[in-house]
C-alpha positions in Angstrom: -10.7 18.5 -2.8 -11.7 14.9 -3.6 -12.1 14.4 -7.3 -13.6 11.3 -8.9 -11.8 10.2 -12.0 -12.2 7.4 -14.6 -9.9 4.6 -15.4 -7.7 2.8 -12.8 -7.6 5.9 -10.5 -10.5 5.9 -8.1 -9.9 9.4 -6.7 -7.4 12.2 -7.0 -6.7 14.7 -4.2 -5.0 18.0 -4.9 -2.2 18.9 -2.5 0.1 21.8 -1.7 3.6 20.5 -2.2 6.1 21.0 0.7 8.8 18.4 -0.1 8.9 17.3 -3.8 8.9 13.7 -4.9 7.0 10.9 -6.5 6.0 7.7 -4.7 3.9 4.7 -5.5 3.1 2.7 -2.4 0.3 1.4 -0.2 -1.6 4.1 1.8 -2.0 4.1 5.6 -4.7 6.5 6.9 -4.6 7.6 10.5 -7.6 9.8 11.3 -5.8 11.6 14.1 -2.8 13.6 15.1 0.4 11.6 15.7 3.0 12.4 18.4 6.0 11.2 16.4 8.2 11.0 19.5 6.1 8.5 21.4 3.8 7.0 18.8 6.2 6.1 16.0 8.8 3.3 16.6 11.8 4.5 14.6 13.5 1.1 14.8 10.7 -0.9 13.4 8.6 1.6 11.4 5.4 0.8 13.2 3.0 2.9 15.1 2.6 2.7 18.9 -0.5 4.9 18.9 -3.6 3.7 20.7 -6.0 2.2 18.2 -3.2 1.8 15.6 -0.7 -0.3 17.6 1.6 -2.3 15.3 0.4 -0.6 12.1 3.4 -0.6 9.7 4.2 2.7 8.1 7.6 1.7 6.7 7.6 2.3 2.9 4.0 3.5 2.9 2.3 6.8 2.2 1.2 7.9 5.7 -1.9 10.1 5.6 -2.8 11.8 8.9 -4.1 15.0 10.4 -0.8 16.3 11.5 1.7 16.1 14.3 1.6 17.0 18.0 4.2 17.1 20.6 7.9 17.3 20.8 10.5 19.2 18.8 12.6 16.0 18.9 10.1 14.5 16.3 12.2 15.5 13.2 15.0 13.4 14.5 12.6 10.5 15.1 11.6 10.7 11.4 15.3 11.0 10.4 16.2 8.0 12.6 13.4 5.9 10.9 14.7 7.0 7.5 18.3 6.2 8.4 17.2 2.8 9.5 15.2 2.2 6.3 11.8 2.0 8.1 10.4 5.5 7.5 7.2 6.2 5.6 7.9 6.6 1.8 5.9 9.8 1.9 3.5 11.8 4.1 0.3 13.7 3.5 -1.1 15.8 6.3 -4.2 17.9 6.6 -2.1 20.7 8.1 1.7 20.7 8.0 3.7 22.2 10.9 7.3 22.9 11.4 7.9 19.5 13.1 6.7 17.4 10.2 8.2 19.7 7.6 11.6 19.7 9.3 11.6 15.9 9.6 10.6 15.3 6.0 13.1 17.9 4.7 16.1 16.4 6.5 15.1 12.9 5.5 14.1 13.8 1.9 10.6 12.3 2.4 8.0 13.7 0.1 5.4 15.8 2.0 2.1 17.1 0.8 -0.6 19.2 2.6 -4.2 18.6 1.9 -5.7 21.9 3.1 -9.4 21.6 4.0 -9.5 17.9 3.6 -11.3 15.8 6.2 -8.9 12.9 6.7 -11.8 10.7 7.9 -13.0 10.7 4.3 -10.0 8.7 3.3 -10.1 6.0 6.0 -11.9 3.6 3.6 -8.8 3.8 1.3 -6.3 2.6 3.9 -4.4 -0.3 2.4 -5.1 0.7 -1.2 -2.2 1.6 -3.5 -1.5 5.2 -4.1 0.6 7.4 -6.3 1.8 10.7 -4.8 3.2 13.3 -7.2 4.6 16.5 -5.7 6.1 19.2 -7.8 7.5 22.6 -6.9 4.2 24.1 -5.7 1.4 21.6 -6.0 0.7 17.9 -6.5 -1.8 15.2 -6.1 -2.4 11.9 -4.4 -4.1 9.4 -6.7 -5.7 6.4 -5.1 -5.9 3.4 -7.3 
């Protein structure tokens, strides 16, 4: 899944595309599941999750294991998007209906990294990334 490449790209990760788009932004890696209802502040675009309190996700590529919790979460994502503080894109280890719905209604690019251990990416948090998602597949390149 992780592929070393030469040049300015450090690694490239193959993804299954769920919501198409292209984003270049800093990467935030959360090696855990996120309850979007309680652990994402949709007014400020920061996390309230234990261990990640105050971490800004607004305008960033948010990489995390997946969501857990409430069916209200798509509206939390939409509310953050409407307020201009949503993540620019999301990459999850396993996509579910909650994250998919939120990204679809907010037009936030979403990729799924099947089989990837998110903990392998923690060291890249804060680095710049380029996410390219086409109709079926895509990639996250970490610069």
